[in-house]
C-alpha positions as CSV (number, residue, x, y, z in Angstrom):
1,M,-0.3,-0.2,0.5
2,S,1.3,3.6,-1.2
3,A,1.1,6.6,0.2
4,Q,0.3,9.2,-2.4
5,I,2.0,12.8,-1.7
6,E,-0.1,15.8,-3.5
7,A,2.6,18.7,-3.7
8,K,0.6,21.9,-3.0
9,P,1.6,25.0,-5.2
10,V,3.6,27.6,-2.5
11,E,1.8,30.3,-1.9
12,Q,3.8,33.7,-3.4
13,T,3.9,36.6,-0.1
14,E,4.5,39.9,-0.9
15,V,7.7,40.8,0.9
16,D,7.6,44.3,2.5
17,I,11.1,46.0,1.6
18,E,11.3,48.5,4.3
19,S,9.6,46.0,6.9
20,V,12.6,43.9,6.5
21,R,15.4,46.6,6.7
22,D,13.7,48.6,9.7
23,Q,13.9,44.7,11.7
24,F,18.0,44.3,10.1
25,Y,18.8,47.7,12.0
26,K,17.5,46.9,15.0
27,E,18.6,43.8,15.2
28,V,22.5,45.3,14.6
29,N,21.8,48.2,17.0
30,F,20.3,45.3,19.8
31,N,24.2,43.3,18.8
32,N,25.8,46.2,18.7
33,S,24.6,47.6,22.6
34,M,24.7,44.3,23.9
35,E,28.6,44.1,22.7
36,A,29.1,47.0,24.4
37,R,27.1,46.3,28.0
38,I,29.5,42.9,27.6
39,T,32.5,45.0,27.0
40,K,32.0,46.9,30.2
41,Q,31.5,44.4,32.2
42,L,33.9,42.3,31.7
43,N,36.4,45.8,32.5
44,L,38.0,44.9,28.3
45,R,38.7,48.2,25.3
46,P,36.6,47.3,22.6
47,A,38.6,46.8,19.5
48,P,39.4,49.9,17.5
49,T,37.9,50.3,13.9
50,P,40.3,50.1,11.3
51,S,40.1,53.3,9.0
52,I,41.3,53.2,6.2
53,E,41.6,57.7,5.9
54,G,44.8,58.3,6.7
55,A,46.2,55.2,7.2
56,A,49.8,55.6,5.0
57,A,51.0,52.1,4.4
58,P,54.9,51.8,4.5
59,P,55.9,51.5,0.4
60,A,56.0,47.3,-0.7
61,T,59.4,46.6,-1.1
62,S,60.3,43.0,-1.9
63,A,63.6,41.0,-0.3
64,D,65.2,41.5,-4.4
65,Q,64.9,45.6,-3.9
66,L,65.9,45.5,-0.4
67,W,68.8,43.2,-0.7
68,A,70.1,45.5,-4.0
69,A,69.9,48.6,-2.1
70,L,72.2,47.2,1.1
71,E,75.4,48.9,0.8
72,R,78.3,47.1,-0.7
73,A,81.3,45.9,0.7
74,E,84.5,44.8,-0.6
75,L,86.6,41.9,1.1
76,D,89.6,43.4,1.7
77,Q,92.4,40.7,1.0
78,S,95.4,40.8,3.4
79,Q,92.4,41.7,6.1
80,A,91.1,38.3,5.2
81,R,94.4,36.8,5.5
82,R,94.6,38.2,9.4
83,G,91.4,37.4,10.0
84,R,91.7,33.7,8.7
85,I,88.8,34.0,6.3
86,V,90.4,30.9,4.3
87,A,86.5,30.2,2.4
88,F,88.3,31.8,-0.8
89,A,92.2,30.0,-0.6
90,Q,92.0,27.2,-2.2
91,S,95.8,26.4,-1.3
92,E,94.7,26.4,2.6
93,P,94.1,22.9,3.6
94,A,90.8,24.0,6.0
95,Y,89.1,25.3,2.4
96,A,87.3,22.5,1.9
97,S,86.7,21.3,5.4
98,F,84.2,24.5,5.2
99,D,82.7,23.2,2.0
100,V,82.0,19.6,3.5
101,L,80.4,21.7,6.5
102,R,78.8,23.9,4.5
103,T,76.8,20.3,2.5
104,K,76.1,19.0,5.2
105,V,74.7,22.3,7.6
106,L,72.1,22.9,4.0
107,K,71.4,19.5,3.8
108,S,69.8,19.5,7.6
109,L,68.3,22.6,6.9
110,K,66.5,21.8,3.6
111,L,65.6,18.6,5.0
112,N,64.0,20.4,8.5
113,N,62.5,23.2,6.6
114,W,64.8,25.1,8.9
115,T,66.7,28.7,7.8
116,T,68.8,30.1,11.4
117,V,71.3,28.2,12.8
118,A,73.6,29.7,16.2
119,V,77.1,29.3,16.3
120,T,78.2,29.2,19.9
121,S,81.3,27.5,22.2
122,P,81.4,25.9,25.3
123,E,83.8,29.3,26.6
124,P,85.7,32.2,24.9
125,G,88.8,31.4,22.5
126,C,86.9,28.2,20.6
127,G,87.3,30.1,17.5
128,K,83.3,30.4,17.1
129,S,83.8,34.0,15.3
130,V,86.3,31.9,13.0
131,L,84.4,29.4,12.1
132,A,80.5,31.5,11.4
133,V,82.2,33.8,8.4
134,N,84.3,31.5,7.0
135,L,80.8,29.3,6.7
136,A,79.3,32.3,5.8
137,F,81.6,33.2,2.6
138,S,81.0,29.6,1.9
139,M,77.8,29.2,1.6
140,A,77.3,32.4,0.0
141,K,79.3,30.7,-2.9
142,L,76.4,29.4,-4.2
143,E,73.7,30.4,-6.4
144,N,70.4,31.5,-4.9
145,C,72.1,30.5,-1.5
146,R,71.5,33.6,0.1
147,V,73.1,33.9,3.7
148,A,72.8,36.9,6.6
149,L,75.8,36.8,9.2
150,L,75.1,38.7,12.8
151,D,76.9,38.9,15.3
152,L,75.4,38.3,18.3
153,D,78.0,38.3,20.9
154,F,77.2,41.0,22.3
155,R,79.9,40.4,25.2
156,R,82.9,40.2,23.0
157,P,82.1,41.1,19.3
158,Q,84.7,39.7,16.7
159,I,82.7,39.7,13.3
160,S,83.9,43.3,12.6
161,A,87.3,42.8,13.5
162,I,87.7,39.6,11.3
163,L,86.7,41.3,8.4
164,G,87.8,45.0,9.0
165,P,86.3,47.7,11.9
166,E,84.8,49.9,8.7
167,M,81.8,47.8,7.7
168,A,80.5,48.1,11.3
169,R,77.1,48.3,11.4
170,P,74.9,49.1,14.3
171,T,72.9,45.3,15.0
172,A,72.2,46.2,19.0
173,D,70.2,49.8,18.1
174,F,68.5,47.4,15.2
175,L,67.2,44.8,18.0
176,E,66.6,47.6,19.3
177,G,64.6,48.7,17.0
178,Q,66.2,52.1,16.7
179,S,68.3,51.1,13.4
180,P,66.1,50.2,9.6
181,I,67.3,46.7,8.5
182,E,68.6,48.9,5.8
183,G,71.1,50.8,7.3
184,A,72.3,47.3,9.8
185,F,73.5,45.5,6.9
186,V,76.1,45.1,4.7
187,R,76.5,43.2,1.4
188,Y,79.5,40.9,0.0
189,G,79.0,40.0,-2.8
190,D,75.5,39.3,-4.6
191,N,74.6,36.6,-1.6
192,L,75.7,37.2,2.0
193,A,74.7,40.1,3.8
194,V,76.5,40.5,7.4
195,S,75.3,43.3,10.5
196,A,77.9,42.6,13.1
197,G,78.9,46.2,15.5
198,R,81.9,46.9,17.6
199,H,81.0,47.2,20.3
200,G,79.7,45.3,22.9
201,V,76.2,46.4,25.1
202,K,75.5,46.8,28.6
203,F,72.7,44.0,29.1
204,P,73.2,42.2,26.5
205,A,71.2,39.2,27.5
206,E,67.6,41.5,28.4
207,L,68.4,42.9,24.9
208,L,68.9,39.3,23.2
209,Q,65.0,38.3,24.8
210,S,63.3,41.6,24.5
211,Q,60.6,41.6,22.2
212,S,62.2,44.2,20.1
213,A,64.6,41.8,18.6
214,R,62.8,38.8,18.4
215,A,60.6,41.1,15.7
216,A,63.5,42.7,14.1
217,M,64.5,38.3,13.6
218,V,61.4,37.9,11.9
219,E,62.6,41.2,10.1
220,V,65.6,39.5,8.7
221,R,63.8,36.3,7.7
222,E,60.6,38.0,6.4
223,R,62.1,41.0,4.7
224,L,65.5,40.2,3.5
225,G,64.6,37.1,2.1
226,A,68.0,35.0,3.7
227,N,67.8,31.2,2.5
228,V,70.1,31.0,5.6
229,V,70.6,33.3,8.5
230,L,73.6,32.4,11.0
231,L,74.2,33.5,14.1
232,D,77.2,34.2,16.1
233,L,76.3,33.9,20.1
234,P,78.3,33.7,23.0
235,P,79.5,30.8,24.6
236,V,77.2,28.7,26.3
237,L,78.8,28.5,29.8
238,G,79.5,31.3,32.4
239,C,76.1,34.0,31.0
240,D,72.5,32.6,30.0
241,D,72.7,34.8,26.3
242,V,72.3,31.9,24.6
243,L,69.7,30.6,26.8
244,A,67.3,33.8,26.6
245,F,67.7,33.8,22.6
246,L,66.9,30.1,21.8
247,P,64.3,30.9,21.1
248,N,64.2,32.4,18.3
249,V,66.7,29.6,16.3
250,D,66.1,26.4,14.0
251,C,68.7,24.5,15.3
252,T,72.2,24.9,17.1
253,L,76.2,24.2,15.8
254,L,78.5,23.8,18.9
255,V,81.6,24.5,18.4
256,I,84.7,22.8,20.3
257,G,88.1,24.2,20.9
258,A,90.9,20.7,20.7
259,G,93.1,20.7,23.8
260,L,90.6,23.4,25.1
261,T,87.6,22.2,25.8
262,S,87.2,19.4,28.5
263,I,84.8,16.4,28.2
264,A,82.0,17.3,30.8
265,Q,81.9,20.8,29.5
266,V,81.0,19.5,26.2
267,R,78.3,17.3,27.8
268,R,76.4,20.1,29.9
269,C,76.5,22.3,26.5
270,E,74.6,19.1,24.9
271,Q,72.6,18.7,27.5
272,E,71.6,22.4,27.8
273,L,71.7,23.1,24.0
274,A,69.0,19.7,23.6
275,S,66.7,20.8,26.3
276,E,66.6,23.8,24.3
277,T,66.6,23.5,20.5
278,N,67.5,21.2,18.0
279,L,71.1,20.2,18.3
280,L,72.4,20.4,14.0
281,G,75.6,19.1,15.2
282,M,79.3,19.7,16.9
283,V,81.9,21.1,14.6
284,L,85.9,19.7,16.8
285,N,87.9,23.1,16.0
286,K,91.8,24.0,15.5
287,C,93.4,20.6,14.6
288,W,95.8,20.2,12.6
289,H,95.6,18.9,9.3
290,G,98.3,16.2,8.5
291,E,101.7,17.2,7.2
292,S,99.9,20.5,6.2
293,H,99.5,21.5,9.1
294,G,96.3,23.8,8.2
295,Y,95.5,25.3,11.7
296,Y,91.6,25.5,12.4
């Protein structure tokens, strides 16, 4: 036995546009007044209404334009020898070592989608700054690999002395939000931008964990468009600068001084770094290279 359903025509009703419009505005006013009462009860500030008039947005600058606008610097060969920069000296025994290190680091960065690498050591004298500079120049030799190198060791900044004091820039002012990114970097060739100051700051740990420092790092990654950001940080032991800044990095490279760093120091650094960030690896520095006696 089947039931038959009789379809009835839908009655056409005339819509009163004016009454619908009045009802809409009543509901909107009711919702606004309710929001105002709730906001007042919770002691909250209502969100500001965005205004287009009078809001002058900064001009959009592409990474290519910003990169090209950076002041260009030339690497003086005599200064490079004094600073132990061997990334362009193929006769140096350490030349190939930095290329191997470059390949291993870039492979790990690509595999994990990382960009920012902190370079540190257990204590002073391990050669982390020299290693960071050579690694940066080695990476910059690759096509389409833009590298940003920042000296964030505000206790004993060394990179400006390695590259020459004339290239020093106000890195601390940039992290404090007092200097634009264009004035905080110089460019070597097509692929390397360096920001390194000559002097330290009074409260380095407070600066490194400040909100302005975090914003500066975001600006380096987004506006400068670097494929790799290398950060020369202070030694791990003896201060809290590194631990304060680790939330801003993807991974850390630990430089160990041969004949200088003890196994206990290495283990302590490994534990502290592994608990806060990704430990990319360890580099044994200041080693003798067989018969050639290359020192790195």
